[in-house]
N, C-alpha and C positions, 0 to 999 in steps of 0.2 A: 468473384470478389476475393482478394487476397488479404491476409492478416499478417502483421509483423509480430515477432515474439522477441521479448527481452527478458533476461534473468537479472534480477537484482538481489543481492544477499546482504542483509543488514538488520537494523533494529526497527521495529514498528514503534513509532513514538506517538502516533495518533491514529485513531480509526473511528469512522462514523458510517453507520449503515442507514439508508433512507430509501424512499421510493419517490420517483418523479411524480409531480402533481397531476399532470395531464394523461400520461400513458401508463402510470402505475408500474413502471419498470423499476427493479431493484438495483441500487447502486451502492457501492462501498468505496469510500474515499479514505486513503491512507497517506501518511507521511513516513517515509522510510530513510533512516540515517545510516549512511555507509561510512565506516572509518577510512580516511584517506591515507593510503599506505606511503604516499610520496612524502608526507610530512610526519613520518614516524608515528602514525595513528593519533596525532594530537588534534587533528581537525576532522570534521565530517562533511560529506556532501549529502544534501537532502533532496529526496525525489518525491513529487506528488504522483500517486498512483490511483487510478480509478478502475474498478472492475465492475462488470455489469451482469445482470440476470442471475443464472444459477451459480456462476463464480462468485457473485456478490453475496449471495446467500450462504455459501460455504465459507467465504472469508469472514463474514460477520459471526458465524457460529464458532469457527476454530481459531481465529487469530485474535490475540489479545495485545493491547498496547502495553508493553513493559519495557522499561529502559534499564540497561545494565548499569549498576551503581558501583 
C-alpha cells in the first residue's frame, strides 16, 4: 500500500475530534485557510483535512483553532 503526502501551511480555522461509531477509530477534521499569494494575500484558499488514528489524537491535543486577527 502506498500513501501520498502533502504539506499545507496556513491557519486552522476549525477543528473537531471524534471517533467513528462502528469501528471506534479516532478522526480529526480541520479546515485550513491558506493566504493566496497571487492576490496580494487578500483572499484565502480553504482546505478540508482529515487525519486518523494516532495522528488524530495528537492533532486534537496540540492543534487549536485560532484565527489571525
